[in-house]
N, CA, C and O atoms as a GROMACS GRO file, in nm:
protein
  480
    1MET      N    1  -0.058  18.034   7.983
    1MET     CA    2   0.078  18.074   8.015
    1MET      C    3   0.166  17.951   8.023
    1MET      O    4   0.130  17.854   8.089
    2SER      N    5   0.280  17.954   7.958
    2SER     CA    6   0.377  17.846   7.963
    2SER      C    7   0.493  17.886   8.052
    2SER      O    8   0.533  18.003   8.055
    3GLU      N    9   0.547  17.788   8.124
    3GLU     CA   10   0.667  17.813   8.204
    3GLU      C   11   0.777  17.723   8.152
    3GLU      O   12   0.757  17.604   8.131
    4TYR      N   13   0.894  17.782   8.132
    4TYR     CA   14   1.010  17.708   8.083
    4TYR      C   15   1.121  17.717   8.187
    4TYR      O   16   1.140  17.821   8.250
    5ARG      N   17   1.193  17.606   8.205
    5ARG     CA   18   1.307  17.601   8.297
    5ARG      C   19   1.429  17.550   8.220
    5ARG      O   20   1.454  17.430   8.217
    6PRO      N   21   1.503  17.641   8.160
    6PRO     CA   22   1.616  17.599   8.077
    6PRO      C   23   1.733  17.546   8.161
    6PRO      O   24   1.750  17.582   8.277
    7ASP      N   25   1.814  17.459   8.098
    7ASP     CA   26   1.937  17.412   8.161
    7ASP      C   27   2.039  17.524   8.168
    7ASP      O   28   2.110  17.541   8.268
    8ARG      N   29   2.046  17.601   8.060
    8ARG     CA   30   2.137  17.716   8.052
    8ARG      C   31   2.061  17.830   7.985
    8ARG      O   32   1.966  17.806   7.910
    9TRP      N   33   2.102  17.953   8.012
    9TRP     CA   34   2.031  18.069   7.957
    9TRP      C   35   2.122  18.190   7.954
    9TRP      O   36   2.221  18.197   8.026
   10CYS      N   37   2.088  18.284   7.869
   10CYS     CA   38   2.152  18.415   7.869
   10CYS      C   39   2.052  18.516   7.815
   10CYS      O   40   1.952  18.478   7.754
   11VAL      N   41   2.080  18.642   7.836
   11VAL     CA   42   1.995  18.748   7.786
   11VAL      C   43   2.068  18.812   7.669
   11VAL      O   44   2.187  18.842   7.677
   12VAL      N   45   1.994  18.834   7.561
   12VAL     CA   46   2.051  18.900   7.444
   12VAL      C   47   1.976  19.030   7.419
   12VAL      O   48   1.856  19.042   7.444
   13LYS      N   49   2.049  19.127   7.369
   13LYS     CA   50   1.991  19.254   7.327
   13LYS      C   51   1.986  19.251   7.174
   13LYS      O   52   2.087  19.230   7.108
   14ILE      N   53   1.867  19.271   7.121
   14ILE     CA   54   1.848  19.268   6.977
   14ILE      C   55   1.816  19.410   6.931
   14ILE      O   56   1.720  19.472   6.978
   15SER      N   57   1.898  19.461   6.840
   15SER     CA   58   1.882  19.599   6.792
   15SER      C   59   1.867  19.599   6.641
   15SER      O   60   1.937  19.527   6.570
   16GLN      N   61   1.774  19.680   6.594
   16GLN     CA   62   1.757  19.704   6.451
   16GLN      C   63   1.837  19.829   6.418
   16GLN      O   64   1.812  19.935   6.474
   17VAL      N   65   1.932  19.816   6.327
   17VAL     CA   66   2.017  19.929   6.289
   17VAL      C   67   1.976  19.975   6.149
   17VAL      O   68   1.964  19.894   6.057
   18LYS      N   69   1.955  20.106   6.135
   18LYS     CA   70   1.920  20.165   6.006
   18LYS      C   71   2.021  20.274   5.974
   18LYS      O   72   2.076  20.337   6.065
   19VAL      N   73   2.045  20.295   5.846
   19VAL     CA   74   2.137  20.401   5.804
   19VAL      C   75   2.055  20.527   5.779
   19VAL      O   76   1.965  20.529   5.694
   20ILE      N   77   2.087  20.632   5.853
   20ILE     CA   78   2.018  20.761   5.840
   20ILE      C   79   2.124  20.867   5.810
   20ILE      O   80   2.219  20.884   5.887
   21ASN      N   81   2.108  20.937   5.698
   21ASN     CA   82   2.206  21.037   5.655
   21ASN      C   83   2.347  20.978   5.646
   21ASN      O   84   2.445  21.044   5.680
   22GLY      N   85   2.355  20.854   5.601
   22GLY     CA   86   2.484  20.788   5.583
   22GLY      C   87   2.548  20.732   5.708
   22GLY      O   88   2.658  20.678   5.702
   23LEU      N   89   2.479  20.744   5.823
   23LEU     CA   90   2.536  20.694   5.949
   23LEU      C   91   2.445  20.587   6.008
   23LEU      O   92   2.323  20.601   6.009
   24PRO      N   93   2.506  20.479   6.059
   24PRO     CA   94   2.423  20.377   6.122
   24PRO      C   95   2.364  20.427   6.254
   24PRO      O   96   2.434  20.485   6.336
   25GLN      N   97   2.234  20.405   6.273
   25GLN     CA   98   2.163  20.448   6.394
   25GLN      C   99   2.080  20.330   6.444
   25GLN      O  100   2.021  20.257   6.365
   26VAL      N  101   2.076  20.313   6.575
   26VAL     CA  102   1.990  20.210   6.632
   26VAL      C  103   1.847  20.261   6.630
   26VAL      O  104   1.815  20.363   6.692
   27ALA      N  105   1.760  20.190   6.557
   27ALA     CA  106   1.620  20.231   6.544
   27ALA      C  107   1.537  20.183   6.662
   27ALA      O  108   1.451  20.255   6.711
   28GLU      N  109   1.563  20.062   6.707
   28GLU     CA  110   1.490  20.007   6.822
   28GLU      C  111   1.569  19.890   6.880
   28GLU      O  112   1.644  19.824   6.808
   29SER      N  113   1.551  19.866   7.009
   29SER     CA  114   1.618  19.755   7.077
   29SER      C  115   1.522  19.689   7.174
   29SER      O  116   1.431  19.754   7.226
   30HIS      N  117   1.543  19.562   7.198
   30HIS     CA  118   1.469  19.492   7.302
   30HIS      C  119   1.553  19.374   7.352
   30HIS      O  120   1.650  19.334   7.288
   31TYR      N  121   1.515  19.319   7.465
   31TYR     CA  122   1.589  19.211   7.529
   31TYR      C  123   1.507  19.082   7.523
   31TYR      O  124   1.384  19.084   7.534
   32ARG      N  125   1.578  18.970   7.505
   32ARG     CA  126   1.513  18.839   7.503
   32ARG      C  127   1.598  18.738   7.579
   32ARG      O  128   1.720  18.754   7.592
   33VAL      N  129   1.533  18.635   7.629
   33VAL     CA  130   1.604  18.524   7.691
   33VAL      C  131   1.635  18.422   7.583
   33VAL      O  132   1.546  18.379   7.510
   34PHE      N  133   1.762  18.384   7.572
   34PHE     CA  134   1.802  18.273   7.487
   34PHE      C  135   1.823  18.154   7.580
   34PHE      O  136   1.913  18.154   7.663
   35ALA      N  137   1.739  18.053   7.566
   35ALA     CA  138   1.740  17.938   7.656
   35ALA      C  139   1.782  17.812   7.580
   35ALA      O  140   1.747  17.795   7.463
   36SER      N  141   1.856  17.724   7.647
   36SER     CA  142   1.894  17.598   7.584
   36SER      C  143   1.885  17.484   7.685
   36SER      O  144   1.902  17.502   7.806
   37TRP      N  145   1.857  17.367   7.631
   37TRP     CA  146   1.843  17.246   7.709
   37TRP      C  147   1.932  17.138   7.649
   37TRP      O  148   1.943  17.126   7.527
   38SER      N  149   1.994  17.060   7.736
   38SER     CA  150   2.074  16.946   7.690
   38SER      C  151   1.983  16.826   7.674
   38SER      O  152   1.902  16.795   7.761
   39GLY      N  153   1.998  16.760   7.563
   39GLY     CA  154   1.918  16.641   7.539
   39GLY      C  155   1.970  16.524   7.621
   39GLY      O  156   2.080  16.528   7.677
   40GLY      N  157   1.893  16.423   7.625
   40GLY     CA  158   1.932  16.303   7.697
   40GLY      C  159   1.925  16.184   7.603
   40GLY      O  160   1.938  16.197   7.481
   41TYR      N  161   1.904  16.069   7.660
   41TYR     CA  162   1.900  15.946   7.583
   41TYR      C  163   1.788  15.949   7.479
   41TYR      O  164   1.807  15.905   7.366
   42LEU      N  165   1.672  16.000   7.517
   42LEU     CA  166   1.556  15.999   7.427
   42LEU      C  167   1.524  16.135   7.366
   42LEU      O  168   1.440  16.144   7.277
   43ASP      N  169   1.590  16.240   7.411
   43ASP     CA  170   1.562  16.375   7.361
   43ASP      C  171   1.685  16.433   7.294
   43ASP      O  172   1.798  16.392   7.320
   44SER      N  173   1.661  16.528   7.206
   44SER     CA  174   1.773  16.600   7.144
   44SER      C  175   1.789  16.735   7.214
   44SER      O  176   1.701  16.780   7.287
   45ASP      N  177   1.904  16.797   7.192
   45ASP     CA  178   1.926  16.932   7.244
   45ASP      C  179   1.824  17.025   7.179
   45ASP      O  180   1.779  17.002   7.067
   46ARG      N  181   1.787  17.131   7.252
   46ARG     CA  182   1.692  17.226   7.194
   46ARG      C  183   1.718  17.365   7.251
   46ARG      O  184   1.792  17.382   7.348
   47TRP      N  185   1.655  17.464   7.187
   47TRP     CA  186   1.672  17.602   7.228
   47TRP      C  187   1.543  17.677   7.201
   47TRP      O  188   1.459  17.633   7.122
   48LYS      N  189   1.528  17.791   7.267
   48LYS     CA  190   1.415  17.881   7.245
   48LYS      C  191   1.462  18.024   7.269
   48LYS      O  192   1.552  18.050   7.350
   49LEU      N  193   1.402  18.115   7.199
   49LEU     CA  194   1.424  18.257   7.219
   49LEU      C  195   1.289  18.314   7.259
   49LEU      O  196   1.193  18.305   7.183
   50ASN      N  197   1.281  18.374   7.379
   50ASN     CA  198   1.150  18.419   7.423
   50ASN      C  199   1.100  18.536   7.340
   50ASN      O  200   1.174  18.590   7.258
   51SER      N  201   0.976  18.574   7.361
   51SER     CA  202   0.909  18.675   7.278
   51SER      C  203   0.953  18.818   7.307
   51SER      O  204   0.918  18.909   7.232
   52GLY      N  205   1.027  18.838   7.412
   52GLY     CA  206   1.072  18.972   7.451
   52GLY      C  207   1.041  18.993   7.598
   52GLY      O  208   0.927  18.976   7.641
   53ILE      N  209   1.142  19.029   7.674
   53ILE     CA  210   1.126  19.042   7.819
   53ILE      C  211   1.041  19.165   7.851
   53ILE      O  212   1.066  19.274   7.800
   54THR      N  213   0.941  19.145   7.936
   54THR     CA  214   0.857  19.257   7.981
   54THR      C  215   0.876  19.286   8.129
   54THR      O  216   0.853  19.398   8.174
   55ARG      N  217   0.919  19.185   8.205
   55ARG     CA  218   0.935  19.202   8.350
   55ARG      C  219   1.027  19.093   8.402
   55ARG      O  220   1.032  18.983   8.347
   56VAL      N  221   1.101  19.124   8.510
   56VAL     CA  222   1.188  19.027   8.576
   56VAL      C  223   1.161  19.031   8.725
   56VAL      O  224   1.154  19.138   8.785
   57GLU      N  225   1.147  18.913   8.784
   57GLU     CA  226   1.130  18.901   8.928
   57GLU      C  227   1.232  18.803   8.982
   57GLU      O  228   1.280  18.715   8.910
   58GLU      N  229   1.264  18.819   9.108
   58GLU     CA  230   1.358  18.729   9.174
   58GLU      C  231   1.279  18.637   9.267
   58GLU      O  232   1.190  18.680   9.340
   59GLU      N  233   1.313  18.507   9.262
   59GLU     CA  234   1.249  18.408   9.348
   59GLU      C  235   1.357  18.312   9.397
   59GLU      O  236   1.385  18.211   9.333
   60GLY      N  237   1.417  18.344   9.511
   60GLY     CA  238   1.524  18.260   9.565
   60GLY      C  239   1.643  18.253   9.472
   60GLY      O  240   1.704  18.355   9.440
   61ASP      N  241   1.677  18.131   9.427
   61ASP     CA  242   1.790  18.108   9.338
   61ASP      C  243   1.757  18.130   9.191
   61ASP      O  244   1.838  18.100   9.104
   62TYR      N  245   1.638  18.181   9.163
   62TYR     CA  246   1.592  18.195   9.026
   62TYR      C  247   1.557  18.339   8.990
   62TYR      O  248   1.523  18.419   9.077
   63LEU      N  249   1.567  18.370   8.861
   63LEU     CA  250   1.511  18.490   8.804
   63LEU      C  251   1.396  18.446   8.715
   63LEU      O  252   1.411  18.352   8.637
   64LEU      N  253   1.282  18.512   8.726
   64LEU     CA  254   1.165  18.480   8.646
   64LEU      C  255   1.148  18.591   8.542
   64LEU      O  256   1.118  18.705   8.576
   65PHE      N  257   1.168  18.555   8.416
   65PHE     CA  258   1.156  18.649   8.305
   65PHE      C  259   1.020  18.630   8.240
   65PHE      O  260   0.991  18.525   8.184
   66SER      N  261   0.936  18.732   8.248
   66SER     CA  262   0.806  18.730   8.181
   66SER      C  263   0.824  18.783   8.040
   66SER      O  264   0.896  18.880   8.017
   67GLY      N  265   0.757  18.717   7.944
   67GLY     CA  266   0.767  18.757   7.805
   67GLY      C  267   0.639  18.821   7.755
   67GLY      O  268   0.534  18.809   7.818
   68SER      N  269   0.648  18.889   7.641
   68SER     CA  270   0.531  18.957   7.587
   68SER      C  271   0.421  18.860   7.545
   68SER      O  272   0.306  18.902   7.531
   69SER      N  273   0.453  18.733   7.525
   69SER     CA  274   0.350  18.633   7.490
   69SER      C  275   0.280  18.577   7.614
   69SER      O  276   0.183  18.503   7.602
   70GLY      N  277   0.330  18.613   7.735
   70GLY     CA  278   0.272  18.561   7.858
   70GLY      C  279   0.351  18.446   7.918
   70GLY      O  280   0.321  18.402   8.030
   71SER      N  281   0.451  18.396   7.847
   71SER     CA  282   0.531  18.286   7.900
   71SER      C  283   0.628  18.338   8.006
   71SER      O  284   0.661  18.456   8.010
   72VAL      N  285   0.673  18.245   8.092
   72VAL     CA  286   0.770  18.278   8.196
   72VAL      C  287   0.888  18.182   8.185
   72VAL      O  288   0.869  18.061   8.175
   73TYR      N  289   1.008  18.238   8.186
   73TYR     CA  290   1.130  18.157   8.187
   73TYR      C  291   1.186  18.162   8.328
   73TYR      O  292   1.228  18.268   8.375
   74LYS      N  293   1.187  18.048   8.396
   74LYS     CA  294   1.240  18.039   8.532
   74LYS      C  295   1.384  17.992   8.521
   74LYS      O  296   1.412  17.875   8.496
   75CYS      N  297   1.476  18.087   8.541
   75CYS     CA  298   1.617  18.064   8.514
   75CYS      C  299   1.699  18.063   8.642
   75CYS      O  300   1.698  18.159   8.719
   76ARG      N  301   1.771  17.953   8.664
   76ARG     CA  302   1.859  17.944   8.781
   76ARG      C  303   1.973  18.044   8.764
   76ARG      O  304   2.039  18.046   8.660
   77LYS      N  305   1.996  18.125   8.866
   77LYS     CA  306   2.098  18.230   8.858
   77LYS      C  307   2.236  18.174   8.824
   77LYS      O  308   2.313  18.239   8.752
   78THR      N  309   2.268  18.055   8.873
   78THR     CA  310   2.400  17.997   8.851
   78THR      C  311   2.414  17.925   8.718
   78THR      O  312   2.519  17.865   8.691
   79ALA      N  313   2.311  17.928   8.634
   79ALA     CA  314   2.315  17.856   8.506
   79ALA      C  315   2.329  17.952   8.388
   79ALA      O  316   2.293  17.917   8.275
   80TYR      N  317   2.381  18.073   8.411
   80TYR     CA  318   2.396  18.170   8.302
   80TYR      C  319   2.501  18.119   8.204
   80TYR      O  320   2.609  18.076   8.243
   81GLY      N  321   2.468  18.125   8.077
   81GLY     CA  322   2.557  18.078   7.972
   81GLY      C  323   2.478  17.993   7.874
   81GLY      O  324   2.359  18.016   7.856
   82TYR      N  325   2.542  17.899   7.811
   82TYR     CA  326   2.474  17.817   7.711
   82TYR      C  327   2.538  17.681   7.706
   82TYR      O  328   2.651  17.660   7.751
   83THR      N  329   2.464  17.588   7.651
   83THR     CA  330   2.516  17.454   7.628
   83THR      C  331   2.609  17.461   7.506
   83THR      O  332   2.612  17.563   7.437
   84GLY      N  333   2.683  17.355   7.480
   84GLY     CA  334   2.767  17.350   7.360
   84GLY      C  335   2.683  17.366   7.234
   84GLY      O  336   2.723  17.435   7.140
   85TYR      N  337   2.568  17.305   7.234
   85TYR     CA  338   2.475  17.319   7.123
   85TYR      C  339   2.424  17.463   7.114
   85TYR      O  340   2.416  17.520   7.006
   86GLY      N  341   2.392  17.521   7.229
   86GLY     CA  342   2.337  17.656   7.234
   86GLY      C  343   2.431  17.760   7.178
   86GLY      O  344   2.386  17.851   7.108
   87ILE      N  345   2.561  17.750   7.206
   87ILE     CA  346   2.655  17.850   7.155
   87ILE      C  347   2.660  17.845   7.003
   87ILE      O  348   2.675  17.949   6.938
   88GLY      N  349   2.648  17.727   6.946
   88GLY     CA  350   2.645  17.714   6.801
   88GLY      C  351   2.522  17.780   6.741
   88GLY      O  352   2.532  17.850   6.640
   89VAL      N  353   2.408  17.758   6.803
   89VAL     CA  354   2.284  17.818   6.755
   89VAL      C  355   2.291  17.971   6.769
   89VAL      O  356   2.256  18.043   6.675
   90LEU      N  357   2.335  18.020   6.884
   90LEU     CA  358   2.342  18.164   6.907
   90LEU      C  359   2.439  18.230   6.809
   90LEU      O  360   2.408  18.336   6.754
   91THR      N  361   2.553  18.170   6.786
   91THR     CA  362   2.649  18.224   6.690
   91THR      C  363   2.588  18.231   6.550
   91THR      O  364   2.607  18.329   6.479
   92ASN      N  365   2.514  18.128   6.513
   92ASN     CA  366   2.448  18.126   6.383
   92ASN      C  367   2.342  18.237   6.373
   92ASN      O  368   2.332  18.304   6.270
   93LEU      N  369   2.264  18.258   6.480
   93LEU     CA  370   2.165  18.364   6.481
   93LEU      C  371   2.231  18.501   6.464
   93LEU      O  372   2.184  18.585   6.387
   94ILE      N  373   2.339  18.524   6.536
   94ILE     CA  374   2.411  18.650   6.530
   94ILE      C  375   2.460  18.676   6.387
   94ILE      O  376   2.440  18.785   6.333
   95GLU      N  377   2.524  18.576   6.328
   95GLU     CA  378   2.580  18.591   6.193
   95GLU      C  379   2.473  18.605   6.086
   95GLU      O  380   2.486  18.688   5.996
   96SER      N  381   2.368  18.525   6.094
   96SER     CA  382   2.268  18.523   5.988
   96SER      C  383   2.180  18.649   5.986
   96SER      O  384   2.125  18.683   5.882
   97HIS      N  385   2.166  18.717   6.099
   97HIS     CA  386   2.082  18.838   6.103
   97HIS      C  387   2.161  18.966   6.080
   97HIS      O  388   2.102  19.072   6.055
   98ARG      N  389   2.292  18.959   6.087
   98ARG     CA  390   2.376  19.078   6.071
   98ARG      C  391   2.353  19.144   5.935
   98ARG      O  392   2.348  19.267   5.926
   99LYS      N  393   2.339  19.065   5.830
   99LYS     CA  394   2.323  19.120   5.695
   99LYS      C  395   2.191  19.195   5.679
   99LYS      O  396   2.176  19.277   5.588
  100ASP      N  397   2.093  19.168   5.770
  100ASP     CA  398   1.964  19.236   5.765
  100ASP      C  399   1.960  19.360   5.854
  100ASP      O  400   1.854  19.420   5.874
  101GLY      N  401   2.076  19.400   5.908
  101GLY     CA  402   2.081  19.518   5.994
  101GLY      C  403   2.034  19.490   6.136
  101GLY      O  404   1.997  19.582   6.209
  102VAL      N  405   2.035  19.363   6.175
  102VAL     CA  406   1.994  19.325   6.310
  102VAL      C  407   2.120  19.285   6.388
  102VAL      O  408   2.195  19.197   6.346
  103VAL      N  409   2.141  19.351   6.500
  103VAL     CA  410   2.257  19.322   6.584
  103VAL      C  411   2.208  19.248   6.709
  103VAL      O  412   2.122  19.297   6.782
  104ILE      N  413   2.265  19.130   6.732
  104ILE     CA  414   2.231  19.050   6.850
  104ILE      C  415   2.355  19.044   6.937
  104ILE      O  416   2.460  18.996   6.894
  105GLU      N  417   2.342  19.093   7.060
  105GLU     CA  418   2.454  19.096   7.154
  105GLU      C  419   2.417  19.019   7.281
  105GLU      O  420   2.310  19.039   7.337
  106GLU      N  421   2.506  18.933   7.324
  106GLU     CA  422   2.485  18.864   7.452
  106GLU      C  423   2.527  18.958   7.565
  106GLU      O  424   2.635  19.016   7.560
  107LEU      N  425   2.441  18.972   7.667
  107LEU     CA  426   2.479  19.048   7.785
  107LEU      C  427   2.568  18.960   7.871
  107LEU      O  428   2.542  18.840   7.887
  108LYS      N  429   2.670  19.017   7.924
  108LYS     CA  430   2.767  18.941   8.003
  108LYS      C  431   2.710  18.906   8.140
  108LYS      O  432   2.625  18.978   8.194
  109GLU      N  433   2.759  18.797   8.194
  109GLU     CA  434   2.719  18.755   8.328
  109GLU      C  435   2.752  18.866   8.427
  109GLU      O  436   2.856  18.932   8.414
  110GLY      N  437   2.666  18.887   8.525
  110GLY     CA  438   2.688  18.989   8.625
  110GLY      C  439   2.601  19.112   8.606
  110GLY      O  440   2.596  19.198   8.694
  111VAL      N  441   2.533  19.122   8.492
  111VAL     CA  442   2.441  19.234   8.470
  111VAL      C  443   2.326  19.220   8.569
  111VAL      O  444   2.278  19.109   8.594
  112ASP      N  445   2.281  19.331   8.624
  112ASP     CA  446   2.166  19.328   8.715
  112ASP      C  447   2.038  19.332   8.631
  112ASP      O  448   1.990  19.440   8.595
  113PHE      N  449   1.985  19.215   8.600
  113PHE     CA  450   1.868  19.204   8.513
  113PHE      C  451   1.742  19.264   8.577
  113PHE      O  452   1.645  19.295   8.507
  114LEU      N  453   1.743  19.278   8.707
  114LEU     CA  454   1.626  19.336   8.777
  114LEU      C  455   1.612  19.486   8.753
  114LEU      O  456   1.504  19.541   8.768
  115THR      N  457   1.721  19.552   8.715
  115THR     CA  458   1.717  19.698   8.698
  115THR      C  459   1.726  19.744   8.553
  115THR      O  460   1.724  19.864   8.527
  116LEU      N  461   1.737  19.652   8.459
  116LEU     CA  462   1.742  19.692   8.318
  116LEU      C  463   1.611  19.753   8.275
  116LEU      O  464   1.505  19.717   8.327
  117ASP      N  465   1.615  19.845   8.181
  117ASP     CA  466   1.494  19.907   8.126
  117ASP      C  467   1.446  19.822   8.009
  117ASP      O  468   1.510  19.819   7.904
  118TYR      N  469   1.335  19.752   8.027
  118TYR     CA  470   1.280  19.664   7.924
  118TYR      C  471   1.178  19.736   7.836
  118TYR      O  472   1.108  19.672   7.757
  119GLY      N  473   1.170  19.868   7.849
  119GLY     CA  474   1.087  19.947   7.761
  119GLY      C  475   0.938  19.937   7.785
  119GLY      O  476   0.859  19.959   7.692
  120ASN      N  477   0.897  19.905   7.905
  120ASN     CA  478   0.753  19.892   7.935
  120ASN      C  479   0.703  20.013   8.010
  120ASN      O  480   0.585  20.021   8.044
   0.00000   0.00000   0.00000
């Protein structure tokens, strides 16, 4: 099991949209953590998209997002959002997957992540 502690993070909803009888329909959706880190003198900026949220727990100032791969993202509640680098990557992901019928939406700050239905 890996644990990640991002500098900034947000939750995205990823939906596969298919056209059925001429109308777009959401075929399936799931939630993932989009995490980003600011680089320093010796490191570059980086990002990760978790494997899919399966469970969320609260631990003091943090939310712990468990993923389907077994990894845990320990996210500080006050760090919701993204780095300057992260917004560029997320925007690129949103645009590049749209043509394949995949819709990526960022959930806005203030969502109660503890009560969302993660489909488990």
